C-alpha positions as CSV (number, residue, x, y, z in Angstrom):
1,M,221.0,113.3,220.0
2,N,220.6,110.9,217.1
3,I,224.2,110.3,215.9
4,L,225.3,108.5,212.8
5,I,229.0,107.5,212.7
6,T,230.5,106.4,209.3
7,N,233.7,104.4,208.9
8,I,234.8,102.4,205.9
9,H,235.5,99.2,207.9
10,I,233.9,97.9,211.1
11,S,235.8,94.7,211.0
12,Q,239.0,94.4,213.0
13,Y,240.2,96.0,216.1
14,T,242.4,98.6,214.5
15,G,242.7,102.4,214.1
16,T,239.5,104.2,213.5
17,E,237.5,101.0,214.0
18,T,238.5,100.9,217.7
19,Y,237.9,104.7,217.9
20,V,234.4,104.2,216.6
21,K,233.7,101.4,219.0
22,E,234.8,103.3,222.1
23,L,233.0,106.5,221.0
24,A,229.7,104.8,220.2
25,I,229.6,102.9,223.5
26,E,230.3,106.0,225.6
27,L,227.8,108.2,223.7
28,I,225.1,105.6,224.3
29,N,226.1,105.5,228.0
30,R,225.5,109.2,228.0
31,G,222.0,108.8,226.7
32,H,222.5,109.4,223.0
33,S,221.3,107.2,220.1
34,V,224.1,105.9,217.9
35,E,224.1,104.0,214.6
36,I,227.1,103.1,212.4
37,F,227.3,103.0,208.6
38,T,230.2,101.1,207.0
39,L,231.1,99.3,203.8
40,N,232.7,96.3,205.4
41,M,231.4,94.4,208.5
42,G,233.4,91.8,210.4
43,E,234.1,90.6,213.9
44,L,234.0,94.0,215.5
45,A,230.6,94.8,213.9
46,Q,229.1,91.6,215.3
47,E,230.4,92.6,218.8
48,L,228.7,96.0,218.5
49,I,225.5,94.5,217.2
50,K,225.4,92.1,220.3
51,K,225.7,95.3,222.4
52,G,222.6,96.6,220.8
53,I,224.2,99.0,218.4
54,N,222.9,99.0,214.8
55,V,225.8,98.6,212.4
56,T,224.8,98.3,208.7
57,T,226.2,98.5,205.2
58,N,222.8,99.6,203.9
59,L,221.6,103.2,204.8
60,K,218.0,102.1,204.3
61,Q,218.4,99.8,207.3
62,L,219.1,102.7,209.7
63,K,216.4,103.0,212.3
64,L,216.6,106.7,213.0
65,I,217.2,109.9,211.0
66,P,220.5,111.4,212.3
67,E,220.7,114.9,213.7
68,I,224.4,114.8,213.1
69,I,226.8,112.7,211.1
70,H,230.3,112.1,212.7
71,A,232.0,111.2,209.4
72,H,235.1,109.2,208.9
73,H,236.3,108.4,205.3
74,N,235.3,110.2,202.1
75,I,233.4,107.4,200.4
76,T,231.1,106.6,203.4
77,T,230.6,110.4,203.9
78,L,229.7,110.8,200.2
79,K,227.1,108.0,200.5
80,A,225.7,109.2,203.7
81,L,225.3,112.8,202.5
82,N,223.6,111.6,199.3
83,F,221.1,109.7,201.4
84,F,220.6,112.3,204.2
85,K,220.6,115.6,202.3
86,S,219.4,117.7,205.2
87,T,221.8,116.5,207.9
88,P,224.9,118.4,209.1
89,V,228.3,116.7,209.3
90,A,231.5,116.9,211.3
91,Y,234.2,115.4,209.1
92,F,237.3,113.8,210.6
93,I,240.7,112.9,209.1
94,H,242.8,110.4,210.9
95,D,245.4,109.6,208.3
96,R,247.8,111.8,206.2
97,T,248.2,109.5,203.3
98,S,245.2,107.1,203.0
99,V,243.0,107.5,199.9
100,F,240.0,107.2,202.2
101,D,241.1,110.3,204.1
102,Y,241.3,112.5,201.0
103,P,239.3,115.5,202.2
104,F,235.7,115.6,201.2
105,R,233.9,118.9,200.5
106,H,230.2,119.6,201.0
107,K,228.1,122.5,202.1
108,N,226.6,120.3,204.9
109,I,230.0,119.8,206.5
110,L,230.2,122.5,209.1
111,K,233.2,121.2,211.0
112,Y,236.5,119.8,209.5
113,I,238.5,118.0,212.1
114,A,242.0,116.6,212.2
115,V,243.4,114.3,214.9
116,D,246.8,116.1,214.7
117,Y,248.7,118.8,212.9
118,N,250.0,116.3,210.3
119,C,246.4,115.6,209.2
120,K,245.6,119.4,209.4
121,E,248.4,119.9,206.9
122,R,246.6,117.5,204.5
123,Y,243.7,119.8,204.6
124,C,245.6,123.1,204.4
125,L,248.9,122.4,202.6
126,E,247.6,119.8,200.1
127,N,244.0,120.8,199.6
128,N,243.9,124.6,200.2
129,F,241.7,124.7,203.3
130,K,242.0,127.8,205.4
131,S,243.8,127.0,208.7
132,E,240.9,128.6,210.8
133,D,238.4,126.2,209.1
134,V,240.2,123.1,210.5
135,E,240.0,122.1,214.2
136,I,242.2,119.7,216.1
137,V,240.6,117.0,218.3
138,Y,243.4,114.8,219.6
139,N,243.3,111.1,220.0
140,W,242.4,109.8,223.5
141,V,243.2,107.1,226.0
142,N,240.5,105.5,228.1
143,T,242.0,105.6,231.6
144,D,239.3,103.2,232.9
145,R,240.9,100.6,230.7
146,F,244.5,101.6,230.6
147,R,245.6,102.3,234.2
148,L,248.9,103.5,235.5
149,K,250.9,100.7,237.0
150,E,252.0,101.0,240.7
151,Q,255.7,100.9,240.0
152,I,257.9,101.8,237.1
153,N,261.2,99.9,237.0
154,K,264.5,101.8,237.2
155,Q,265.8,99.8,234.2
156,P,263.9,98.3,231.3
157,K,263.6,94.5,231.6
158,K,260.7,93.7,229.2
159,A,259.7,95.4,226.0
160,L,256.7,95.1,223.7
161,V,256.2,95.9,220.0
162,F,252.6,97.1,220.0
163,S,251.7,97.5,216.4
164,N,249.4,96.1,213.7
165,Y,252.0,96.8,211.1
166,L,255.4,95.6,212.4
167,N,256.5,92.0,211.8
168,E,259.6,89.9,210.8
169,N,259.6,91.4,207.3
170,N,260.1,95.1,208.3
171,I,261.8,96.4,211.5
172,Y,261.0,93.9,214.2
173,P,264.3,92.0,213.6
174,Q,266.2,95.2,214.3
175,I,264.2,95.9,217.5
176,K,264.9,92.3,218.6
177,E,268.6,92.7,218.0
178,A,268.8,96.0,219.9
179,C,266.9,94.6,222.8
180,K,269.0,91.5,222.9
181,E,272.2,93.5,223.0
182,L,270.9,95.4,226.1
183,G,269.5,92.3,227.8
184,V,265.9,93.4,227.3
185,E,263.3,90.6,226.7
186,V,261.0,91.6,223.8
187,E,257.6,90.4,222.5
188,I,255.2,91.5,219.8
189,I,251.4,91.8,219.4
190,G,249.3,93.0,216.4
191,Y,247.6,91.8,213.3
192,S,250.6,91.8,211.0
193,S,252.7,89.6,213.3
194,G,249.8,87.2,213.7
195,N,249.8,87.6,217.5
196,I,246.5,89.4,218.0
197,C,245.6,90.9,221.4
198,L,242.0,92.3,221.7
199,Q,242.5,93.4,225.3
200,P,246.0,95.1,225.5
201,E,245.0,96.9,228.7
202,K,245.4,93.5,230.5
203,I,249.0,93.0,229.5
204,L,250.6,96.4,229.0
205,H,251.5,96.9,232.7
206,K,254.0,94.0,232.3
207,Y,256.3,96.0,230.0
208,D,258.8,98.7,230.8
209,L,259.4,99.7,227.2
210,V,256.9,99.8,224.3
211,F,257.6,100.4,220.6
212,A,254.4,101.9,219.1
213,K,252.8,104.8,217.3
214,A,249.6,106.9,217.4
215,K,246.8,105.5,219.7
216,A,248.8,102.5,220.7
217,A,251.6,104.7,221.9
218,I,249.2,106.8,223.9
219,E,247.7,103.8,225.6
220,A,251.1,102.4,226.5
221,M,252.2,105.7,228.0
222,A,249.0,105.8,230.1
223,T,250.1,102.5,231.7
224,G,253.5,103.8,232.7
225,A,255.6,102.3,229.9
226,A,258.4,104.3,228.2
227,V,257.5,104.6,224.6
228,I,259.7,104.7,221.5
229,V,257.7,105.9,218.5
230,C,258.5,103.8,215.5
231,D,256.9,102.0,212.6
232,F,257.9,100.5,209.2
233,R,258.0,104.2,208.0
234,G,260.9,105.0,210.4
235,L,262.0,105.9,213.9
236,G,260.6,108.9,215.9
237,G,262.4,108.2,219.1
238,M,261.8,108.0,222.9
239,V,258.9,110.1,224.2
240,T,260.2,112.3,227.0
241,S,258.7,115.1,229.2
242,S,260.5,117.6,227.1
243,N,259.1,116.5,223.7
244,V,255.7,114.9,224.6
245,K,253.7,118.0,223.7
246,H,255.3,118.2,220.3
247,F,254.9,114.5,219.8
248,R,251.2,114.7,220.8
249,D,250.7,117.6,218.3
250,F,251.6,115.1,215.6
251,N,249.8,112.1,217.2
252,F,253.0,110.2,217.9
253,G,252.9,109.3,214.2
254,M,254.6,109.4,210.8
255,K,255.6,113.0,210.7
256,L,258.0,112.3,213.6
257,M,259.6,109.2,212.1
258,T,262.6,110.9,210.4
259,N,265.3,108.5,211.5
260,I,266.3,105.1,210.2
261,P,265.4,102.3,212.6
262,T,268.8,100.6,212.6
263,K,269.9,98.5,215.5
264,N,272.3,101.2,216.7
265,N,269.7,104.0,216.5
266,L,267.3,101.9,218.4
267,I,269.9,101.2,221.1
268,A,270.5,104.9,221.4
269,E,266.8,105.5,222.0
270,I,266.6,102.7,224.6
271,H,269.5,104.2,226.5
272,K,267.2,107.3,227.0
273,Y,265.0,105.2,229.4
274,N,264.4,107.1,232.6
275,S,261.8,105.9,235.0
276,E,261.2,109.3,236.7
277,D,260.7,110.9,233.3
278,T,258.5,108.1,232.1
279,L,256.1,108.9,235.1
280,K,256.0,112.5,234.1
281,V,255.0,111.5,230.5
282,S,252.4,109.2,231.8
283,Q,250.9,111.8,234.0
284,Y,250.8,114.3,231.1
285,I,249.0,111.9,228.8
286,I,246.5,110.8,231.5
287,K,245.6,114.5,232.0
288,E,245.7,115.8,228.5
289,S,244.3,112.8,226.5
290,N,241.5,111.8,228.8
291,F,238.9,109.9,226.9
292,F,235.9,111.2,228.8
293,S,237.0,114.9,228.4
294,V,237.4,114.4,224.6
295,V,233.9,112.8,224.3
296,T,232.5,115.8,226.2
297,Q,234.3,118.0,223.7
298,L,232.7,116.1,220.8
299,E,229.3,116.4,222.4
300,N,229.7,120.1,222.5
301,L,230.9,120.2,218.9
302,Y,227.9,118.1,217.7
303,E,225.4,120.4,219.5
304,K,227.0,123.5,217.9
305,V,226.9,122.0,214.5
306,I,223.2,121.0,214.8
307,I,222.2,124.5,216.1
308,D,224.3,126.3,213.4
309,F,222.7,124.1,210.7
310,R,219.2,124.8,212.0
311,N,220.1,128.5,211.8
312,K,220.9,128.1,208.0
313,I,224.6,128.2,208.4
314,R,226.4,126.2,205.8
315,G,230.0,125.1,205.2
316,N,232.7,127.1,203.4
317,Y,233.5,124.3,200.9
318,S,231.2,123.0,198.2
319,S,231.3,119.6,196.6
320,S,231.9,119.2,192.9
321,I,231.1,116.4,190.4
322,F,234.8,116.2,189.6
323,T,235.8,115.7,193.3
324,D,233.1,113.2,194.0
325,L,234.0,111.2,190.9
326,Y,237.7,111.2,191.9
327,I,236.9,110.0,195.4
328,Y,234.6,107.3,194.0
329,I,237.2,106.0,191.5
330,I,240.2,106.0,193.9
331,T,238.4,104.5,196.8
332,K,236.6,101.8,194.8
333,K,239.9,100.7,193.3
334,T,241.5,100.5,196.7
335,L,238.5,98.7,198.2
336,A,238.6,96.1,195.5
337,Q,242.3,95.4,196.3
338,I,241.5,95.1,200.0
339,R,238.7,92.7,199.4
340,I,240.9,90.5,197.1
341,R,243.6,90.5,199.8
342,L,241.2,89.5,202.6
343,Q,239.1,87.0,200.7
344,F,241.7,85.5,198.3
345,P,245.1,86.0,199.9
346,K,246.9,83.6,197.6
347,V,245.4,85.2,194.5
348,Y,246.4,88.6,195.8
349,A,250.0,87.5,196.6
350,F,250.3,86.0,193.1
351,L,249.0,89.2,191.4
352,K,251.4,91.3,193.5
353,F,254.3,89.1,192.5
354,I,253.4,89.3,188.8
355,L,253.1,93.1,188.9
356,K,256.4,93.4,190.7
357,R,258.1,91.2,188.2
358,K,256.6,93.1,185.3
359,K,258.0,96.4,186.7
360,T,261.5,94.7,187.1
361,I,261.5,93.5,183.5
362,F,260.4,96.8,182.0
């Protein structure tokens, strides 16, 4: 198959960007042709280009006509569909709140996918999609990279905050205080903290306890770490064998973070640490979230979409000028803010300060 993957950024090693990297490499290993269209290229794009994968911000520079578009993000999907008017699409939502994941409608979209039930609610509860029209394809863990450790300690000695969002300005101080009180050493990795780790699979086995969400949480569980789901949004709690299926249904994410991450609440969750139960969770994740099984599921999905499209089957939801214009406006505004933040951080910080001060005055 000739497959085009769209993603708004192929720059840093975060979220959907890492998802795209892993998927593209495995699809190529299976004999498919893969190209990537994005609006913002960076370090990750250069790595993929060195591996022989065509990553471009210009659709005219694609080398092949895709048989299927694996689409992330509305603005890149809009651009790709305007360019390839006779190509079917499988459209994926990875985030419940991002403007880039506002659902895009088009007759060429034959499959609407959510990575969990929270994202499915964005389709169905917020945008009136029928439940039967939205399929769940869960996040994965690559067990060739993230291997189960040989021994899980009876008591937690070392903890890791594994997040691109947590830092000294949100809940990391509370996590440090909770760990300190229980005699647990704690470290942090991620973009927001400035301690970037591009190969977490090489260090995760050192930690008994990991504070994380979503894909990072899944990767930590696969290595045999006990995971407490948390983020700046709130505290979800310890993943156990009794709640792991429910937590997976919501991608170990924001829908679960209903508690306040105070020091005492974090201590209560750490006290739930149980090495035998942690092993049960790890075994469940390794079995149910296996990367290679999910890629096979995606291959089957692509083939069905291509065949259905050739048989003149079209999607149940049509695009409209109003929706397309709305997507264009909200995404362009957000993209402009992101570019200013990345290219001119001091200017961005100053403008943010002025706007905040203006709101306080008025």
